[in-house]
C-alpha positions as CSV (number, residue, x, y, z in Angstrom):
1,X,9.6,-10.6,2.5
2,X,9.6,-7.7,4.8
3,X,6.6,-5.4,4.3
4,X,6.0,-1.9,5.6
5,X,2.8,0.1,5.2
6,X,2.1,3.8,5.7
7,X,-1.6,4.7,6.0
8,X,-4.0,2.9,8.3
9,X,-7.3,4.2,6.7
10,X,-9.8,1.9,5.1
11,X,-7.5,0.7,2.3
12,X,-4.4,0.3,4.4
13,X,-6.1,-1.4,7.3
14,X,-8.0,-3.7,5.0
15,X,-4.9,-5.0,3.2
16,X,-2.8,-4.8,6.3
17,X,-5.2,-7.2,8.1
18,X,-4.3,-9.8,5.4
19,X,-0.6,-9.4,6.0
20,X,-1.1,-9.6,9.8
21,X,-3.3,-12.8,9.5
22,X,-0.7,-14.4,7.3
23,X,2.0,-13.9,10.0
24,X,4.4,-12.1,7.7
25,X,7.1,-9.6,8.6
26,X,4.7,-6.7,8.5
27,X,4.6,-3.4,10.3
28,X,3.0,0.0,10.0
29,X,5.3,3.0,9.8
30,X,4.0,6.0,11.8
31,X,5.4,8.9,13.7
32,X,5.5,8.4,17.5
33,X,2.3,10.3,18.3
34,X,0.3,8.5,15.7
35,X,1.7,5.1,16.7
36,X,0.8,5.8,20.3
37,X,-2.8,6.8,19.4
38,X,-3.2,3.7,17.3
39,X,-1.9,1.5,20.1
40,X,-4.2,3.2,22.6
41,X,-7.2,2.7,20.3
42,X,-6.5,-0.4,18.1
43,X,-7.9,-0.7,14.6
44,X,-10.8,-3.1,14.2
45,X,-11.3,-4.7,10.7
46,X,-14.7,-6.4,10.2
47,X,-15.0,-6.4,14.0
48,X,-11.7,-8.1,14.7
49,X,-8.9,-6.3,16.6
50,X,-5.7,-5.8,14.6
51,X,-2.6,-5.7,16.7
52,X,-0.4,-4.2,14.1
53,X,3.3,-3.8,14.9
54,X,4.5,-0.2,14.5
55,X,7.9,1.1,13.4
56,X,9.0,4.7,13.8
57,X,10.7,6.4,10.8
58,X,14.3,5.2,10.6
59,X,13.8,2.1,12.7
60,X,14.2,-0.2,9.6
61,X,16.9,-0.7,7.1
62,X,15.6,-1.2,3.6
63,X,12.8,-3.7,3.2
64,X,11.5,-5.5,0.1
65,X,8.0,-3.9,-0.1
66,X,6.6,-0.6,1.0
67,X,2.9,0.0,0.6
68,X,1.7,3.7,0.4
69,X,-2.0,3.9,1.4
70,X,-2.6,7.5,2.3
71,X,-4.6,10.3,0.7
72,X,-2.9,12.4,-1.9
73,X,-2.4,15.4,0.4
74,X,-0.4,13.2,2.9
75,X,1.9,11.7,0.2
76,X,4.8,14.1,1.1
77,X,4.6,13.1,4.8
78,X,4.4,9.4,3.9
79,X,7.6,9.7,1.8
80,X,9.5,11.1,4.7
81,X,8.1,8.4,7.1
82,X,9.3,5.5,4.9
83,X,12.5,7.1,3.5
84,X,14.8,5.0,5.8
85,X,13.3,1.6,4.7
86,X,13.6,2.2,0.9
87,X,16.7,0.8,-0.8
88,X,17.7,-0.5,-4.2
89,X,15.9,-3.9,-3.6
90,X,12.6,-2.2,-2.5
91,X,9.4,-2.2,-4.4
92,X,7.3,0.9,-3.5
93,X,3.7,0.3,-4.3
94,X,1.2,3.2,-4.3
95,X,-2.4,2.5,-3.6
96,X,-3.5,6.1,-4.1
97,X,-6.2,7.1,-6.5
98,X,-5.0,9.3,-9.4
99,X,-2.3,9.1,-12.0
100,X,0.7,10.9,-10.6
101,X,1.7,9.4,-7.2
102,X,4.1,7.0,-8.9
103,X,6.0,9.8,-10.6
104,X,6.3,11.6,-7.2
105,X,7.5,8.4,-5.6
106,X,10.0,7.7,-8.4
107,X,11.5,11.1,-7.9
108,X,11.7,10.6,-4.1
109,X,13.1,7.0,-4.4
110,X,15.2,6.8,-7.6
111,X,17.0,3.8,-6.1
112,X,13.8,1.7,-5.8
113,X,11.4,0.1,-8.1
114,X,8.1,2.0,-8.3
115,X,5.6,0.2,-10.5
116,X,2.3,1.7,-11.7
117,X,-0.5,0.4,-9.5
118,X,-4.2,0.8,-8.6
119,X,-6.7,-0.8,-6.3
120,X,-10.1,-1.6,-7.8
121,X,-13.3,-3.1,-6.5
122,X,-12.5,-2.5,-2.8
123,X,-15.5,-1.4,-0.8
124,X,-13.7,-0.7,2.6
125,X,-15.0,2.2,4.7
126,X,-13.6,3.6,7.9
127,X,-15.5,5.0,10.9
128,X,-13.0,6.1,13.5
129,X,-10.7,3.1,14.1
130,X,-13.2,0.7,12.7
131,X,-12.9,-0.6,9.1
132,X,-15.5,-2.7,7.4
133,X,-15.4,-4.3,4.0
134,X,-17.2,-7.0,2.0
135,X,-14.6,-7.1,-0.7
136,X,-10.9,-6.0,-0.9
137,X,-11.2,-6.0,-4.7
138,X,-7.8,-6.5,-6.3
139,X,-4.5,-4.7,-6.7
140,X,-3.4,-4.3,-10.3
141,X,0.2,-3.4,-10.8
142,X,3.1,-3.6,-13.2
143,X,5.9,-1.7,-15.0
144,X,5.1,1.4,-16.9
145,X,6.7,-0.3,-19.9
146,X,8.4,-3.6,-20.6
147,X,8.3,-6.9,-18.8
148,X,7.8,-7.4,-15.0
149,X,10.9,-7.7,-12.9
150,X,11.8,-10.4,-10.5
151,X,10.8,-8.1,-7.7
152,X,7.4,-7.5,-9.0
153,X,6.8,-11.2,-9.6
154,X,7.8,-11.8,-5.9
155,X,5.3,-9.2,-4.8
156,X,2.6,-10.9,-6.9
157,X,3.5,-14.2,-5.2
158,X,3.4,-12.6,-1.7
159,X,-0.1,-11.1,-2.4
160,X,-1.3,-14.6,-3.4
161,X,0.2,-16.1,-0.2
162,X,-1.6,-13.6,2.1
163,X,-4.9,-13.7,0.2
164,X,-4.9,-10.4,-1.6
165,X,-6.2,-10.7,-5.1
166,X,-3.7,-9.1,-7.5
167,X,-2.9,-8.9,-11.2
168,X,0.6,-8.3,-12.5
169,X,0.1,-6.6,-15.8
170,X,2.2,-5.0,-18.6
171,X,-0.5,-2.6,-19.8
172,X,-0.5,-0.3,-16.7
173,X,-0.7,3.0,-18.4
174,X,-3.9,1.9,-20.0
175,X,-5.1,0.5,-16.7
176,X,-4.4,3.8,-14.8
177,X,-6.2,5.9,-17.4
178,X,-9.1,3.4,-17.5
179,X,-9.6,3.8,-13.7
180,X,-9.2,7.6,-13.9
181,X,-11.9,7.8,-16.7
182,X,-14.2,5.4,-14.7
183,X,-13.7,7.5,-11.4
184,X,-14.3,10.8,-13.2
185,X,-17.3,9.6,-15.1
186,X,-18.9,7.5,-12.3
187,X,-18.1,9.5,-9.2
188,X,-19.8,12.8,-10.0
């Protein structure tokens, strides 16, 4: 499975390090200036240098999985960066906090599958190009309604292969609102 990531902050670099260690077809999509900066000052995850491969926008045809791990205010830019690698067989998985990124991604990529998703229990923090974590928590994802597709099952299998804890669920609306309620109540 070909995997592309946009966003090399704490969450993106943490999960990206797992794909890199598993020797998958994994690359980070970034504009030329950002890719050059990242290559000049590589990302360290838990003290280990990560030699991520980079792809410029438009360098890839459609891939099977696109991970979006940016802050909400960078979502529009992320959409444009990955537009060329999203096709009808692509799963676009948002790791943003909140409850509306999937709707935005569904409008941007009507040809793709955009499940509801969240990341919980991750304690990754970034300081410059250094990311540290004790736990990557888990990714919880699934369809807004109905049964999981073959594509989502393949993503769950891939996560297991690379050592990312994940749960494929069919109650994702409940899960998203649970996390929203927890974050609003607990992160005052």
